[in-house]
N, CA, C and O atoms as CSV, one atom per row, in Angstrom:
chain,resi,resn,atom,element,x,y,z
A,1,UNK,N,N,-39.533,3.350,12.121
A,1,UNK,CA,C,-39.769,2.723,13.470
A,1,UNK,C,C,-40.480,3.787,14.332
A,1,UNK,O,O,-40.014,4.922,14.429
A,2,UNK,N,N,-41.642,3.401,14.972
A,2,UNK,CA,C,-42.459,4.377,15.956
A,2,UNK,C,C,-42.343,3.784,17.353
A,2,UNK,O,O,-42.871,2.727,17.697
A,3,UNK,N,N,-41.548,4.626,18.173
A,3,UNK,CA,C,-41.183,4.182,19.628
A,3,UNK,C,C,-42.167,4.640,20.548
A,3,UNK,O,O,-42.427,4.068,21.607
A,4,UNK,N,N,-42.858,5.962,20.019
A,4,UNK,CA,C,-43.690,6.465,21.009
A,4,UNK,C,C,-44.695,7.289,20.410
A,4,UNK,O,O,-44.590,7.478,19.198
A,5,UNK,N,N,-45.757,7.874,21.093
A,5,UNK,CA,C,-46.636,8.754,20.570
A,5,UNK,C,C,-47.185,9.649,21.534
A,5,UNK,O,O,-47.561,9.178,22.608
A,6,UNK,N,N,-47.299,11.035,21.280
A,6,UNK,CA,C,-47.608,12.135,22.130
A,6,UNK,C,C,-49.056,12.215,22.153
A,6,UNK,O,O,-49.618,12.109,21.063
A,7,UNK,N,N,-49.842,12.399,23.304
A,7,UNK,CA,C,-51.064,12.718,23.559
A,7,UNK,C,C,-51.361,13.904,24.236
A,7,UNK,O,O,-50.639,14.186,25.192
A,8,UNK,N,N,-52.278,14.660,23.937
A,8,UNK,CA,C,-52.897,15.716,24.551
A,8,UNK,C,C,-53.757,15.489,25.419
A,8,UNK,O,O,-54.793,15.076,24.897
A,9,UNK,N,N,-53.822,15.586,26.771
A,9,UNK,CA,C,-54.911,15.351,27.701
A,9,UNK,C,C,-55.775,16.326,28.038
A,9,UNK,O,O,-55.279,17.446,28.165
A,10,UNK,N,N,-57.150,16.186,28.251
A,10,UNK,CA,C,-58.039,17.209,28.500
A,10,UNK,C,C,-58.010,17.631,30.010
A,10,UNK,O,O,-58.371,18.775,30.286
A,11,UNK,N,N,-57.673,16.927,30.835
A,11,UNK,CA,C,-57.555,17.170,32.144
A,11,UNK,C,C,-56.109,16.858,32.778
A,11,UNK,O,O,-55.323,16.120,32.182
A,12,UNK,N,N,-55.787,17.463,34.035
A,12,UNK,CA,C,-54.331,17.142,34.549
A,12,UNK,C,C,-54.210,15.721,34.779
A,12,UNK,O,O,-55.163,15.015,35.108
A,13,UNK,N,N,-53.049,15.315,34.606
A,13,UNK,CA,C,-52.761,13.842,34.692
A,13,UNK,C,C,-52.314,13.562,36.322
A,13,UNK,O,O,-51.291,14.088,36.760
A,14,UNK,N,N,-52.996,12.867,37.005
A,14,UNK,CA,C,-52.898,12.567,38.338
A,14,UNK,C,C,-51.756,11.497,38.552
A,14,UNK,O,O,-50.955,11.536,39.487
A,15,UNK,N,N,-51.788,10.572,37.596
A,15,UNK,CA,C,-50.808,9.494,37.756
A,15,UNK,C,C,-50.445,9.003,36.530
A,15,UNK,O,O,-51.289,8.989,35.634
A,16,UNK,N,N,-49.208,8.552,36.313
A,16,UNK,CA,C,-48.679,8.134,35.009
A,16,UNK,C,C,-47.669,7.114,35.269
A,16,UNK,O,O,-46.634,7.442,35.849
A,17,UNK,N,N,-47.878,5.834,34.876
A,17,UNK,CA,C,-46.904,4.790,35.130
A,17,UNK,C,C,-46.881,3.568,34.119
A,17,UNK,O,O,-47.812,3.373,33.337
A,18,UNK,N,N,-45.891,2.852,34.178
A,18,UNK,CA,C,-45.596,1.723,33.313
A,18,UNK,C,C,-46.561,0.556,33.849
A,18,UNK,O,O,-46.749,0.349,35.048
A,19,UNK,N,N,-47.086,-0.101,32.919
A,19,UNK,CA,C,-47.878,-1.298,33.226
A,19,UNK,C,C,-47.041,-2.566,32.921
A,19,UNK,O,O,-47.077,-3.594,33.597
A,20,UNK,N,N,-46.202,-2.344,31.703
A,20,UNK,CA,C,-45.460,-3.491,31.169
A,20,UNK,C,C,-44.377,-2.717,30.264
A,20,UNK,O,O,-44.276,-1.500,30.101
A,21,UNK,N,N,-43.702,-3.609,29.794
A,21,UNK,CA,C,-42.400,-3.178,28.823
A,21,UNK,C,C,-42.987,-2.176,27.789
A,21,UNK,O,O,-42.372,-1.147,27.510
A,22,UNK,N,N,-44.207,-2.492,27.212
A,22,UNK,CA,C,-44.877,-1.786,26.118
A,22,UNK,C,C,-46.076,-1.005,26.373
A,22,UNK,O,O,-46.800,-0.660,25.439
A,23,UNK,N,N,-46.343,-0.691,27.643
A,23,UNK,CA,C,-47.641,0.112,27.950
A,23,UNK,C,C,-47.358,1.092,29.069
A,23,UNK,O,O,-46.436,1.004,29.880
A,24,UNK,N,N,-48.297,2.053,28.998
A,24,UNK,CA,C,-48.262,2.927,30.043
A,24,UNK,C,C,-49.626,3.254,30.421
A,24,UNK,O,O,-50.531,3.103,29.601
A,25,UNK,N,N,-49.887,3.757,31.781
A,25,UNK,CA,C,-51.275,4.012,32.231
A,25,UNK,C,C,-51.197,5.467,32.581
A,25,UNK,O,O,-50.177,5.915,33.103
A,26,UNK,N,N,-52.302,6.272,32.299
A,26,UNK,CA,C,-52.302,7.751,32.819
A,26,UNK,C,C,-53.707,7.894,33.324
A,26,UNK,O,O,-54.636,7.491,32.624
A,27,UNK,N,N,-53.935,8.475,34.564
A,27,UNK,CA,C,-55.103,8.817,35.013
A,27,UNK,C,C,-55.269,10.227,34.951
A,27,UNK,O,O,-54.325,10.953,35.265
A,28,UNK,N,N,-56.408,10.725,34.567
A,28,UNK,CA,C,-56.755,12.130,34.493
A,28,UNK,C,C,-57.870,12.513,35.663
A,28,UNK,O,O,-58.609,11.640,36.117
A,29,UNK,N,N,-57.927,13.801,36.084
A,29,UNK,CA,C,-59.062,14.104,36.918
A,29,UNK,C,C,-59.319,15.563,36.640
A,29,UNK,O,O,-58.360,16.315,36.467
A,30,UNK,N,N,-60.672,16.045,36.581
A,30,UNK,CA,C,-60.857,17.325,36.270
A,30,UNK,C,C,-60.377,18.176,37.376
A,30,UNK,O,O,-60.444,17.803,38.547
A,31,UNK,N,N,-59.854,19.408,36.987
A,31,UNK,CA,C,-59.116,20.335,37.859
A,31,UNK,C,C,-59.984,20.888,39.176
A,31,UNK,O,O,-59.526,21.130,40.292
A,32,UNK,N,N,-61.198,21.002,38.782
A,32,UNK,CA,C,-62.109,21.536,39.867
A,32,UNK,C,C,-62.239,20.417,40.952
A,32,UNK,O,O,-62.237,20.723,42.144
A,33,UNK,N,N,-62.346,19.205,40.564
A,33,UNK,CA,C,-62.361,18.268,41.607
A,33,UNK,C,C,-60.937,18.123,42.368
A,33,UNK,O,O,-60.951,17.641,43.500
A,34,UNK,N,N,-59.928,18.452,41.890
A,34,UNK,CA,C,-58.536,18.504,42.581
A,34,UNK,C,C,-58.706,19.774,43.383
A,34,UNK,O,O,-58.358,19.686,44.560
A,35,UNK,N,N,-59.156,20.890,42.988
A,35,UNK,CA,C,-59.178,22.109,43.756
A,35,UNK,C,C,-60.227,21.950,45.108
A,35,UNK,O,O,-59.988,22.433,46.215
A,36,UNK,N,N,-61.345,21.220,44.776
A,36,UNK,CA,C,-62.195,21.046,45.843
A,36,UNK,C,C,-61.750,20.143,46.984
A,36,UNK,O,O,-62.298,20.161,48.086
A,37,UNK,N,N,-60.642,19.283,46.638
A,37,UNK,CA,C,-60.038,18.488,47.710
A,37,UNK,C,C,-58.873,18.931,48.456
A,37,UNK,O,O,-58.179,18.256,49.217
A,38,UNK,N,N,-58.739,20.259,48.109
A,38,UNK,CA,C,-57.662,20.936,49.024
A,38,UNK,C,C,-58.195,21.323,50.257
A,38,UNK,O,O,-59.382,21.637,50.335
A,39,UNK,N,N,-57.351,21.339,51.367
A,39,UNK,CA,C,-57.891,21.746,52.853
A,39,UNK,C,C,-58.119,23.279,52.733
A,39,UNK,O,O,-59.142,23.745,53.234
A,40,UNK,N,N,-57.210,24.116,52.086
A,40,UNK,CA,C,-57.521,25.559,52.202
A,40,UNK,C,C,-57.650,26.045,50.721
A,40,UNK,O,O,-57.180,25.288,49.873
A,41,UNK,N,N,-58.200,27.158,50.321
A,41,UNK,CA,C,-58.178,27.555,48.980
A,41,UNK,C,C,-56.867,27.903,48.499
A,41,UNK,O,O,-56.030,28.287,49.316
A,42,UNK,N,N,-56.539,27.807,47.104
A,42,UNK,CA,C,-55.368,28.234,46.500
A,42,UNK,C,C,-55.263,29.704,46.919
A,42,UNK,O,O,-56.197,30.417,47.285
A,43,UNK,N,N,-53.926,30.050,46.800
A,43,UNK,CA,C,-53.473,31.535,47.011
A,43,UNK,C,C,-53.472,32.240,45.666
A,43,UNK,O,O,-52.841,31.695,44.760
A,44,UNK,N,N,-54.081,33.351,45.429
A,44,UNK,CA,C,-53.927,34.009,44.169
A,44,UNK,C,C,-52.986,35.238,44.534
A,44,UNK,O,O,-53.207,35.936,45.524
A,45,UNK,N,N,-51.995,35.441,43.728
A,45,UNK,CA,C,-51.253,36.591,44.044
A,45,UNK,C,C,-51.098,37.243,42.579
A,45,UNK,O,O,-50.872,36.603,41.552
A,46,UNK,N,N,-51.260,38.609,42.675
A,46,UNK,CA,C,-51.193,39.457,41.392
A,46,UNK,C,C,-49.832,39.435,41.103
A,46,UNK,O,O,-49.056,39.418,42.058
A,47,UNK,N,N,-49.341,39.431,39.835
A,47,UNK,CA,C,-48.011,39.442,39.482
A,47,UNK,C,C,-47.959,40.740,38.578
A,47,UNK,O,O,-48.642,40.928,37.571
A,48,UNK,N,N,-46.982,41.637,39.145
A,48,UNK,CA,C,-46.930,42.892,38.590
A,48,UNK,C,C,-46.746,42.945,36.996
A,48,UNK,O,O,-46.086,42.083,36.416
A,49,UNK,N,N,-47.290,43.872,36.406
A,49,UNK,CA,C,-47.314,43.767,34.950
A,49,UNK,C,C,-48.103,42.778,34.104
A,49,UNK,O,O,-47.927,42.638,32.893
A,50,UNK,N,N,-48.976,42.110,34.825
A,50,UNK,CA,C,-49.835,41.229,34.040
A,50,UNK,C,C,-51.384,41.642,34.138
A,50,UNK,O,O,-52.236,40.994,33.530
């Protein structure tokens, strides 16, 4: 019996939700489009030892 299947997404998943008892919807968006939508640039911090 197969209850589920794992999928590797190419882009970050913006939304995942149930459409019905037997189906799920996932919406992907390219990461650079997500970053461009930020009000301020993401903060980069150097982590010691990396």
